[in-house]
N, CA, C, O and the ligand as a Tripos MOL2 file, in Angstrom:
@<TRIPOS>MOLECULE
protein
  253   251    64     0     0
PROTEIN
NO_CHARGES

@<TRIPOS>ATOM
      1 N          89.0420   76.5810  108.3330 N.3       1 MET1
      2 CA         90.4190   76.1550  108.5780 C.3       1 MET1
      3 C          91.0800   75.6230  107.3060 C.2       1 MET1
      4 O          92.2800   75.7970  107.0970 O.2       1 MET1
      5 N          90.2900   74.9810  106.4740 N.am      2 ALA2
      6 CA         90.8480   74.3650  105.2740 C.3       2 ALA2
      7 C          91.3860   75.4140  104.2990 C.2       2 ALA2
      8 O          92.2680   75.1260  103.4900 O.2       2 ALA2
      9 N          90.8500   76.6260  104.3840 N.am      3 ASP3
     10 CA         91.2650   77.6680  103.4540 C.3       3 ASP3
     11 C          92.4700   78.4760  103.9440 C.2       3 ASP3
     12 O          92.9600   79.3590  103.2410 O.2       3 ASP3
     13 N          92.9350   78.1700  105.1350 N.am      4 GLU4
     14 CA         93.9800   78.9740  105.7580 C.3       4 GLU4
     15 C          95.2370   79.0750  104.8940 C.2       4 GLU4
     16 O          95.7940   80.1610  104.7350 O.2       4 GLU4
     17 N          95.6800   77.9610  104.3410 N.am      5 GLY5
     18 CA         96.9080   77.9310  103.5550 C.3       5 GLY5
     19 C          96.8550   78.8390  102.3390 C.2       5 GLY5
     20 O          97.8810   79.3320  101.8710 O.2       5 GLY5
     21 N          95.6580   79.0510  101.8370 N.am      6 ARG6
     22 CA         95.5350   79.8350  100.6080 C.3       6 ARG6
     23 C          95.8220   81.3170  100.8450 C.2       6 ARG6
     24 O          96.3510   82.0020   99.9690 O.2       6 ARG6
     25 N          95.4710   81.8040  102.0360 N.am      7 THR7
     26 CA         95.5880   83.2390  102.2880 C.3       7 THR7
     27 C          96.8150   83.6100  103.1220 C.2       7 THR7
     28 O          97.1920   84.7810  103.1670 O.2       7 THR7
     29 N          97.4400   82.6390  103.7780 N.am      8 SER8
     30 CA         98.5340   82.9770  104.6740 C.3       8 SER8
     31 C          99.8990   82.6220  104.1040 C.2       8 SER8
     32 O         100.7710   82.1390  104.8270 O.2       8 SER8
     33 N         100.0900   82.8630  102.7860 N.am      9 GLN9
     34 CA        101.3900   82.5960  102.1840 C.3       9 GLN9
     35 C         101.9080   83.8150  101.4460 C.2       9 GLN9
     36 O         101.8820   83.8520  100.2160 O.2       9 GLN9
     37 N         102.3760   84.8100  102.1780 N.am     10 PRO10
     38 CA        102.8640   86.0290  101.5390 C.3      10 PRO10
     39 C         104.0770   85.7810  100.6660 C.2      10 PRO10
     40 O         104.3240   86.5560   99.7410 O.2      10 PRO10
     41 N         104.8430   84.7340  100.9210 N.am     11 GLU11
     42 CA        106.0630   84.4900  100.1410 C.3      11 GLU11
     43 C         105.7840   83.8060   98.8140 C.2      11 GLU11
     44 O         106.7070   83.5560   98.0380 O.2      11 GLU11
     45 N         104.5130   83.5000   98.5430 N.am     12 ALA12
     46 CA        104.1870   82.8230   97.2980 C.3      12 ALA12
     47 C         104.5900   83.6590   96.0870 C.2      12 ALA12
     48 O         105.0230   83.1150   95.0710 O.2      12 ALA12
     49 N         104.4480   84.9830   96.1930 N.am     13 SER13
     50 CA        104.7370   85.8520   95.0530 C.3      13 SER13
     51 C         106.2310   85.9950   94.8130 C.2      13 SER13
     52 O         106.6390   86.4800   93.7570 O.2      13 SER13
     53 N         107.0500   85.5870   95.7630 N.am     14 VAL14
     54 CA        108.4990   85.7040   95.6210 C.3      14 VAL14
     55 C         109.0090   84.8130   94.4950 C.2      14 VAL14
     56 O         110.0670   85.0620   93.9170 O.2      14 VAL14
     57 N         108.2380   83.7700   94.1940 N.am     15 HIS15
     58 CA        108.7070   82.8020   93.2220 C.3      15 HIS15
     59 C         108.3390   83.1680   91.7890 C.2      15 HIS15
     60 O         108.5980   82.4030   90.8610 O.2      15 HIS15
     61 N         107.7360   84.3390   91.6150 N.am     16 VAL16
     62 CA        107.4490   84.8260   90.2660 C.3      16 VAL16
     63 C         108.7670   85.2180   89.6120 C.2      16 VAL16
     64 O         109.6700   85.7230   90.2790 O.2      16 VAL16
     65 N         108.8760   84.9860   88.3080 N.am     17 ASN17
     66 CA        110.0900   85.4030   87.6110 C.3      17 ASN17
     67 C         110.1960   86.9160   87.5720 C.2      17 ASN17
     68 O         109.2840   87.5960   87.1010 O.2      17 ASN17
     69 N         111.2860   87.4340   88.0570 N.am     18 HIS18
     70 CA        111.4760   88.8740   88.0130 C.3      18 HIS18
     71 C         112.9550   89.1710   87.8460 C.2      18 HIS18
     72 O         113.8030   88.6200   88.5470 O.2      18 HIS18
     73 N         113.2440   90.0580   86.8990 N.am     19 TYR19
     74 CA        114.6250   90.4020   86.6200 C.3      19 TYR19
     75 C         114.8780   91.8560   86.9670 C.2      19 TYR19
     76 O         113.9420   92.6200   87.2000 O.2      19 TYR19
     77 N         116.1300   92.2310   86.9990 N.am     20 CYS20
     78 CA        116.5340   93.5930   87.3120 C.3      20 CYS20
     79 C         115.7870   94.5920   86.4260 C.2      20 CYS20
     80 O         115.6390   94.3870   85.2220 O.2      20 CYS20
     81 N         115.3200   95.6810   87.0540 N.am     21 CYS21
     82 CA        114.5140   96.6600   86.3250 C.3      21 CYS21
     83 C         115.3850   97.5950   85.4900 C.2      21 CYS21
     84 O         114.8550   98.3860   84.7100 O.2      21 CYS21
     85 N         116.6900   97.5250   85.6310 N.am     22 ILE22
     86 CA        117.5720   98.3890   84.8640 C.3      22 ILE22
     87 C         117.6320   97.9050   83.4190 C.2      22 ILE22
     88 O         117.9030   96.7340   83.1540 O.2      22 ILE22
     89 N         117.3750   98.8240   82.4920 N.am     23 ASP23
     90 CA        117.3560   98.4890   81.0750 C.3      23 ASP23
     91 C         118.6830   97.8880   80.6290 C.2      23 ASP23
     92 O         119.7470   98.4520   80.8880 O.2      23 ASP23
     93 N         118.6170   96.7540   79.9650 N.am     24 GLY24
     94 CA        119.8200   96.1570   79.4110 C.3      24 GLY24
     95 C         120.6340   95.3570   80.4010 C.2      24 GLY24
     96 O         121.6840   94.8200   80.0470 O.2      24 GLY24
     97 N         120.1740   95.2680   81.6290 N.am     25 CYS25
     98 CA        120.9260   94.5070   82.6330 C.3      25 CYS25
     99 C         120.6730   93.0170   82.4480 C.2      25 CYS25
    100 O         121.5930   92.2450   82.1800 O.2      25 CYS25
    101 N         119.4040   92.6250   82.5950 N.am     26 GLY26
    102 CA        119.0350   91.2420   82.3290 C.3      26 GLY26
    103 C         119.4200   90.2590   83.4070 C.2      26 GLY26
    104 O         119.2020   89.0600   83.2370 O.2      26 GLY26
    105 N         119.9810   90.7120   84.5060 N.am     27 GLN27
    106 CA        120.3340   89.7950   85.5840 C.3      27 GLN27
    107 C         119.1250   89.5100   86.4570 C.2      27 GLN27
    108 O         118.1460   90.2570   86.4440 O.2      27 GLN27
    109 N         119.1990   88.4300   87.2120 N.am     28 TRP28
    110 CA        118.1200   88.0510   88.1120 C.3      28 TRP28
    111 C         117.9230   89.1420   89.1670 C.2      28 TRP28
    112 O         118.8710   89.5690   89.8250 O.2      28 TRP28
    113 N         116.6600   89.5840   89.3110 N.am     29 GLY29
    114 CA        116.3630   90.6130   90.2940 C.3      29 GLY29
    115 C         116.0210   90.0070   91.6310 C.2      29 GLY29
    116 O         114.8500   89.7900   91.9430 O.2      29 GLY29
    117 N         117.0100   89.7420   92.3990 N.am     30 GLY30
    118 CA        116.7910   89.0900   93.6840 C.3      30 GLY30
    119 C         116.4330   90.0560   94.7950 C.2      30 GLY30
    120 O         116.0930   89.6380   95.9020 O.2      30 GLY30
    121 N         116.5090   91.3600   94.5030 N.am     31 PHE31
    122 CA        116.2860   92.3440   95.5570 C.3      31 PHE31
    123 C         115.1010   93.2260   95.2100 C.2      31 PHE31
    124 O         115.1670   94.0440   94.2920 O.2      31 PHE31
    125 N         114.0150   93.0520   95.9530 N.am     32 GLY32
    126 CA        112.8050   93.8130   95.6840 C.3      32 GLY32
    127 C         112.6250   94.9230   96.6950 C.2      32 GLY32
    128 O         113.0700   94.8220   97.8380 O.2      32 GLY32
    129 N         111.9710   95.9730   96.2640 N.am     33 PHE33
    130 CA        111.6820   97.0640   97.1840 C.3      33 PHE33
    131 C         110.3870   97.7560   96.7950 C.2      33 PHE33
    132 O         110.1460   98.0370   95.6210 O.2      33 PHE33
    133 N         109.5550   98.0280   97.7990 N.am     34 ALA34
    134 CA        108.3410   98.8070   97.5890 C.3      34 ALA34
    135 C         108.1710   99.7220   98.7930 C.2      34 ALA34
    136 O         108.2910   99.2890   99.9400 O.2      34 ALA34
    137 N         107.8950  100.9730   98.5230 N.am     35 ARG35
    138 CA        107.7590  101.9430   99.6050 C.3      35 ARG35
    139 C         106.5730  101.6120  100.5200 C.2      35 ARG35
    140 O         106.6500  101.7510  101.7410 O.2      35 ARG35
    141 N         105.4950  101.1770   99.9040 N.am     36 THR36
    142 CA        104.3180  100.7680  100.6630 C.3      36 THR36
    143 C         103.8680   99.4070  100.1650 C.2      36 THR36
    144 O         104.2760   98.9610   99.0930 O.2      36 THR36
    145 N         103.0230   98.7490  100.9520 N.am     37 ARG37
    146 CA        102.5550   97.4200  100.5490 C.3      37 ARG37
    147 C         101.6300   97.5140   99.3450 C.2      37 ARG37
    148 O         101.4430   96.5350   98.6230 O.2      37 ARG37
    149 N         101.0460   98.7050   99.1230 N.am     38 ALA38
    150 CA        100.1320   98.8760   98.0020 C.3      38 ALA38
    151 C         100.8920   99.0660   96.6950 C.2      38 ALA38
    152 O         100.3720   98.7840   95.6150 O.2      38 ALA38
    153 N         102.1100   99.5400   96.8050 N.am     39 GLU39
    154 CA        102.9280   99.8150   95.6280 C.3      39 GLU39
    155 C         103.4930   98.5090   95.0800 C.2      39 GLU39
    156 O         103.9170   97.6520   95.8560 O.2      39 GLU39
    157 N         103.5070   98.3380   93.7520 N.am     40 PRO40
    158 CA        104.1150   97.1220   93.2100 C.3      40 PRO40
    159 C         105.6180   97.1000   93.5100 C.2      40 PRO40
    160 O         106.2810   98.1370   93.4990 O.2      40 PRO40
    161 N         106.1310   95.9190   93.7720 N.am     41 VAL41
    162 CA        107.5490   95.7880   94.1080 C.3      41 VAL41
    163 C         108.3940   95.9680   92.8570 C.2      41 VAL41
    164 O         108.0840   95.4130   91.8030 O.2      41 VAL41
    165 N         109.4500   96.7390   92.9770 N.am     42 THR42
    166 CA        110.4260   96.8690   91.8950 C.3      42 THR42
    167 C         111.6190   95.9850   92.2380 C.2      42 THR42
    168 O         112.0350   95.9120   93.3940 O.2      42 THR42
    169 N         112.1620   95.3180   91.2340 N.am     43 TRP43
    170 CA        113.2390   94.3630   91.4780 C.3      43 TRP43
    171 C         114.5520   94.8240   90.8760 C.2      43 TRP43
    172 O         114.5850   95.3940   89.7850 O.2      43 TRP43
    173 N         115.6320   94.5710   91.5980 N.am     44 TRP44
    174 CA        116.9750   94.8760   91.1070 C.3      44 TRP44
    175 C         117.8890   93.6740   91.3170 C.2      44 TRP44
    176 O         117.6330   92.8180   92.1640 O.2      44 TRP44
    177 N         118.9450   93.6290   90.5390 N.am     45 CYS45
    178 CA        119.9910   92.6610   90.8020 C.3      45 CYS45
    179 C         120.8740   93.2060   91.9250 C.2      45 CYS45
    180 O         120.6840   94.3320   92.3850 O.2      45 CYS45
    181 N         121.8230   92.4110   92.3520 N.am     46 PHE46
    182 CA        122.7150   92.7960   93.4450 C.3      46 PHE46
    183 C         123.4260   94.1140   93.1330 C.2      46 PHE46
    184 O         123.5330   94.9840   93.9970 O.2      46 PHE46
    185 N         123.9070   94.2560   91.9080 N.am     47 GLU47
    186 CA        124.7030   95.4330   91.5460 C.3      47 GLU47
    187 C         123.8970   96.7210   91.5050 C.2      47 GLU47
    188 O         124.3900   97.7870   91.8740 O.2      47 GLU47
    189 N         122.6520   96.6140   91.0520 N.am     48 HIS48
    190 CA        121.8710   97.8300   90.8240 C.3      48 HIS48
    191 C         120.9560   98.1970   91.9830 C.2      48 HIS48
    192 O         120.3560   99.2720   91.9850 O.2      48 HIS48
    193 N         120.8470   97.3320   92.9440 N.am     49 TYR49
    194 CA        119.9380   97.5990   94.0610 C.3      49 TYR49
    195 C         120.2830   98.9230   94.7350 C.2      49 TYR49
    196 O         121.3980   99.0790   95.2330 O.2      49 TYR49
    197 N         119.3550   99.8790   94.7640 N.am     50 PRO50
    198 CA        119.6670  101.2250   95.2560 C.3      50 PRO50
    199 C         119.5110  101.4020   96.7600 C.2      50 PRO50
    200 O         119.7580  102.4920   97.2740 O.2      50 PRO50
    201 N         119.1170  100.3820   97.4610 N.am     51 GLN51
    202 CA        118.7930  100.5630   98.8810 C.3      51 GLN51
    203 C         119.9270  100.1560   99.8210 C.2      51 GLN51
    204 O         119.7420  100.1590  101.0380 O.2      51 GLN51
    205 N         121.0740   99.8120   99.2910 N.am     52 TRP52
    206 CA        122.1620   99.3510  100.1680 C.3      52 TRP52
    207 C         122.5190  100.3870  101.2240 C.2      52 TRP52
    208 O         122.6980  100.0590  102.3970 O.2      52 TRP52
    209 N         122.6210  101.6260  100.8000 N.am     53 GLU53
    210 CA        123.0010  102.6760  101.7520 C.3      53 GLU53
    211 C         121.9930  102.7720  102.8860 C.2      53 GLU53
    212 O         122.3550  102.9210  104.0530 O.2      53 GLU53
    213 N         120.7290  102.6830  102.5210 N.am     54 GLU54
    214 CA        119.6770  102.7770  103.5270 C.3      54 GLU54
    215 C         119.7350  101.5840  104.4820 C.2      54 GLU54
    216 O         119.5640  101.7370  105.6910 O.2      54 GLU54
    217 N         119.9740  100.4160  103.9350 N.am     55 ILE55
    218 CA        120.0630   99.2140  104.7640 C.3      55 ILE55
    219 C         121.2370   99.3320  105.7260 C.2      55 ILE55
    220 O         121.1190   99.0010  106.9060 O.2      55 ILE55
    221 N         122.3660   99.8040  105.2170 N.am     56 LYS56
    222 CA        123.5480   99.9450  106.0690 C.3      56 LYS56
    223 C         123.2810  100.9440  107.1730 C.2      56 LYS56
    224 O         123.6630  100.7440  108.3260 O.2      56 LYS56
    225 N         122.6080  102.0380  106.7940 N.am     57 ARG57
    226 CA        122.3020  103.0690  107.7840 C.3      57 ARG57
    227 C         121.4050  102.4970  108.8840 C.2      57 ARG57
    228 O         121.6380  102.7270  110.0710 O.2      57 ARG57
    229 N         120.3850  101.7570  108.4770 N.am     58 ASN58
    230 CA        119.4600  101.1810  109.4540 C.3      58 ASN58
    231 C         120.1570  100.1340  110.3150 C.2      58 ASN58
    232 O         119.8840  100.0280  111.5100 O.2      58 ASN58
    233 N         121.0430   99.3740  109.7210 N.am     59 ALA59
    234 CA        121.7390   98.3340  110.4630 C.3      59 ALA59
    235 C         122.6090   98.9790  111.5450 C.2      59 ALA59
    236 O         122.6870   98.4960  112.6750 O.2      59 ALA59
    237 N         123.2450  100.0570  111.1770 N.am     60 ARG60
    238 CA        124.1030  100.7510  112.1370 C.3      60 ARG60
    239 C         123.2730  101.3020  113.2820 C.2      60 ARG60
    240 O         123.6640  101.2550  114.4480 O.2      60 ARG60
    241 N         122.0930  101.8350  112.8990 N.am     61 LYS61
    242 CA        121.2230  102.4690  113.8900 C.3      61 LYS61
    243 C         120.7390  101.4570  114.9370 C.2      61 LYS61
    244 O         120.6900  101.7580  116.1290 O.2      61 LYS61
    245 N         120.3820  100.2530  114.4720 N.am     62 SER62
    246 CA        119.7940   99.2770  115.3820 C.3      62 SER62
    247 C         120.8650   98.4370  116.0840 C.2      62 SER62
    248 O         120.5430   97.6700  116.9920 O.2      62 SER62
    249 N         122.1030   98.5650  115.6880 N.am     63 ALA63
    250 CA        123.1730   97.7540  116.2930 C.3      63 ALA63
    251 C         123.5530   98.2910  117.6790 C.2      63 ALA63
    252 O         124.4330   97.7350  118.3360 O.2      63 ALA63
    253 ZN        120.9130   95.0420   87.2970 Zn       64 ZN64
@<TRIPOS>BOND
     1     1     2 1
     2     2     3 1
     3     3     4 2
     4     3     5 am
     5     5     6 1
     6     6     7 1
     7     7     8 2
     8     7     9 am
     9     9    10 1
    10    10    11 1
    11    11    12 2
    12    11    13 am
    13    13    14 1
    14    14    15 1
    15    15    16 2
    16    15    17 am
    17    17    18 1
    18    18    19 1
    19    19    20 2
    20    19    21 am
    21    21    22 1
    22    22    23 1
    23    23    24 2
    24    23    25 am
    25    25    26 1
    26    26    27 1
    27    27    28 2
    28    27    29 am
    29    29    30 1
    30    30    31 1
    31    31    32 2
    32    31    33 am
    33    33    34 1
    34    34    35 1
    35    35    36 2
    36    35    37 am
    37    37    38 1
    38    38    39 1
    39    39    40 2
    40    39    41 am
    41    41    42 1
    42    42    43 1
    43    43    44 2
    44    43    45 am
    45    45    46 1
    46    46    47 1
    47    47    48 2
    48    47    49 am
    49    49    50 1
    50    50    51 1
    51    51    52 2
    52    51    53 am
    53    53    54 1
    54    54    55 1
    55    55    56 2
    56    55    57 am
    57    57    58 1
    58    58    59 1
    59    59    60 2
    60    59    61 am
    61    61    62 1
    62    62    63 1
    63    63    64 2
    64    63    65 am
    65    65    66 1
    66    66    67 1
    67    67    68 2
    68    67    69 am
    69    69    70 1
    70    70    71 1
    71    71    72 2
    72    71    73 am
    73    73    74 1
    74    74    75 1
    75    75    76 2
    76    75    77 am
    77    77    78 1
    78    78    79 1
    79    79    80 2
    80    79    81 am
    81    81    82 1
    82    82    83 1
    83    83    84 2
    84    83    85 am
    85    85    86 1
    86    86    87 1
    87    87    88 2
    88    87    89 am
    89    89    90 1
    90    90    91 1
    91    91    92 2
    92    91    93 am
    93    93    94 1
    94    94    95 1
    95    95    96 2
    96    95    97 am
    97    97    98 1
    98    98    99 1
    99    99   100 2
   100    99   101 am
   101   101   102 1
   102   102   103 1
   103   103   104 2
   104   103   105 am
   105   105   106 1
   106   106   107 1
   107   107   108 2
   108   107   109 am
   109   109   110 1
   110   110   111 1
   111   111   112 2
   112   111   113 am
   113   113   114 1
   114   114   115 1
   115   115   116 2
   116   115   117 am
   117   117   118 1
   118   118   119 1
   119   119   120 2
   120   119   121 am
   121   121   122 1
   122   122   123 1
   123   123   124 2
   124   123   125 am
   125   125   126 1
   126   126   127 1
   127   127   128 2
   128   127   129 am
   129   129   130 1
   130   130   131 1
   131   131   132 2
   132   131   133 am
   133   133   134 1
   134   134   135 1
   135   135   136 2
   136   135   137 am
   137   137   138 1
   138   138   139 1
   139   139   140 2
   140   139   141 am
   141   141   142 1
   142   142   143 1
   143   143   144 2
   144   143   145 am
   145   145   146 1
   146   146   147 1
   147   147   148 2
   148   147   149 am
   149   149   150 1
   150   150   151 1
   151   151   152 2
   152   151   153 am
   153   153   154 1
   154   154   155 1
   155   155   156 2
   156   155   157 am
   157   157   158 1
   158   158   159 1
   159   159   160 2
   160   159   161 am
   161   161   162 1
   162   162   163 1
   163   163   164 2
   164   163   165 am
   165   165   166 1
   166   166   167 1
   167   167   168 2
   168   167   169 am
   169   169   170 1
   170   170   171 1
   171   171   172 2
   172   171   173 am
   173   173   174 1
   174   174   175 1
   175   175   176 2
   176   175   177 am
   177   177   178 1
   178   178   179 1
   179   179   180 2
   180   179   181 am
   181   181   182 1
   182   182   183 1
   183   183   184 2
   184   183   185 am
   185   185   186 1
   186   186   187 1
   187   187   188 2
   188   187   189 am
   189   189   190 1
   190   190   191 1
   191   191   192 2
   192   191   193 am
   193   193   194 1
   194   194   195 1
   195   195   196 2
   196   195   197 am
   197   197   198 1
   198   198   199 1
   199   199   200 2
   200   199   201 am
   201   201   202 1
   202   202   203 1
   203   203   204 2
   204   203   205 am
   205   205   206 1
   206   206   207 1
   207   207   208 2
   208   207   209 am
   209   209   210 1
   210   210   211 1
   211   211   212 2
   212   211   213 am
   213   213   214 1
   214   214   215 1
   215   215   216 2
   216   215   217 am
   217   217   218 1
   218   218   219 1
   219   219   220 2
   220   219   221 am
   221   221   222 1
   222   222   223 1
   223   223   224 2
   224   223   225 am
   225   225   226 1
   226   226   227 1
   227   227   228 2
   228   227   229 am
   229   229   230 1
   230   230   231 1
   231   231   232 2
   232   231   233 am
   233   233   234 1
   234   234   235 1
   235   235   236 2
   236   235   237 am
   237   237   238 1
   238   238   239 1
   239   239   240 2
   240   239   241 am
   241   241   242 1
   242   242   243 1
   243   243   244 2
   244   243   245 am
   245   245   246 1
   246   246   247 1
   247   247   248 2
   248   247   249 am
   249   249   250 1
   250   250   251 1
   251   251   252 2
@<TRIPOS>SUBSTRUCTURE
     1 MET1         2 RESIDUE 1 A MET
     2 ALA2         6 RESIDUE 1 A ALA
     3 ASP3        10 RESIDUE 1 A ASP
     4 GLU4        14 RESIDUE 1 A GLU
     5 GLY5        18 RESIDUE 1 A GLY
     6 ARG6        22 RESIDUE 1 A ARG
     7 THR7        26 RESIDUE 1 A THR
     8 SER8        30 RESIDUE 1 A SER
     9 GLN9        34 RESIDUE 1 A GLN
    10 PRO10       38 RESIDUE 1 A PRO
    11 GLU11       42 RESIDUE 1 A GLU
    12 ALA12       46 RESIDUE 1 A ALA
    13 SER13       50 RESIDUE 1 A SER
    14 VAL14       54 RESIDUE 1 A VAL
    15 HIS15       58 RESIDUE 1 A HIS
    16 VAL16       62 RESIDUE 1 A VAL
    17 ASN17       66 RESIDUE 1 A ASN
    18 HIS18       70 RESIDUE 1 A HIS
    19 TYR19       74 RESIDUE 1 A TYR
    20 CYS20       78 RESIDUE 1 A CYS
    21 CYS21       82 RESIDUE 1 A CYS
    22 ILE22       86 RESIDUE 1 A ILE
    23 ASP23       90 RESIDUE 1 A ASP
    24 GLY24       94 RESIDUE 1 A GLY
    25 CYS25       98 RESIDUE 1 A CYS
    26 GLY26      102 RESIDUE 1 A GLY
    27 GLN27      106 RESIDUE 1 A GLN
    28 TRP28      110 RESIDUE 1 A TRP
    29 GLY29      114 RESIDUE 1 A GLY
    30 GLY30      118 RESIDUE 1 A GLY
    31 PHE31      122 RESIDUE 1 A PHE
    32 GLY32      126 RESIDUE 1 A GLY
    33 PHE33      130 RESIDUE 1 A PHE
    34 ALA34      134 RESIDUE 1 A ALA
    35 ARG35      138 RESIDUE 1 A ARG
    36 THR36      142 RESIDUE 1 A THR
    37 ARG37      146 RESIDUE 1 A ARG
    38 ALA38      150 RESIDUE 1 A ALA
    39 GLU39      154 RESIDUE 1 A GLU
    40 PRO40      158 RESIDUE 1 A PRO
    41 VAL41      162 RESIDUE 1 A VAL
    42 THR42      166 RESIDUE 1 A THR
    43 TRP43      170 RESIDUE 1 A TRP
    44 TRP44      174 RESIDUE 1 A TRP
    45 CYS45      178 RESIDUE 1 A CYS
    46 PHE46      182 RESIDUE 1 A PHE
    47 GLU47      186 RESIDUE 1 A GLU
    48 HIS48      190 RESIDUE 1 A HIS
    49 TYR49      194 RESIDUE 1 A TYR
    50 PRO50      198 RESIDUE 1 A PRO
    51 GLN51      202 RESIDUE 1 A GLN
    52 TRP52      206 RESIDUE 1 A TRP
    53 GLU53      210 RESIDUE 1 A GLU
    54 GLU54      214 RESIDUE 1 A GLU
    55 ILE55      218 RESIDUE 1 A ILE
    56 LYS56      222 RESIDUE 1 A LYS
    57 ARG57      226 RESIDUE 1 A ARG
    58 ASN58      230 RESIDUE 1 A ASN
    59 ALA59      234 RESIDUE 1 A ALA
    60 ARG60      238 RESIDUE 1 A ARG
    61 LYS61      242 RESIDUE 1 A LYS
    62 SER62      246 RESIDUE 1 A SER
    63 ALA63      250 RESIDUE 1 A ALA
    64 ZN64       253 GROUP 0 **** ****
């Protein structure tokens, strides 16, 4: 039981410094995306995040 906290914190990695992956952008990459959990997450800033269309499509679908 004492070790539970160590393994059950998936959000711990969110606090790693990560900036937009677009060359020369340099803005904070607040938006991460990985196709699978095994794939390393790629980070984008708000402007460069390429998944907006997909998110909008999914939001419409589930609404
Ligand atoms: Zn950017």
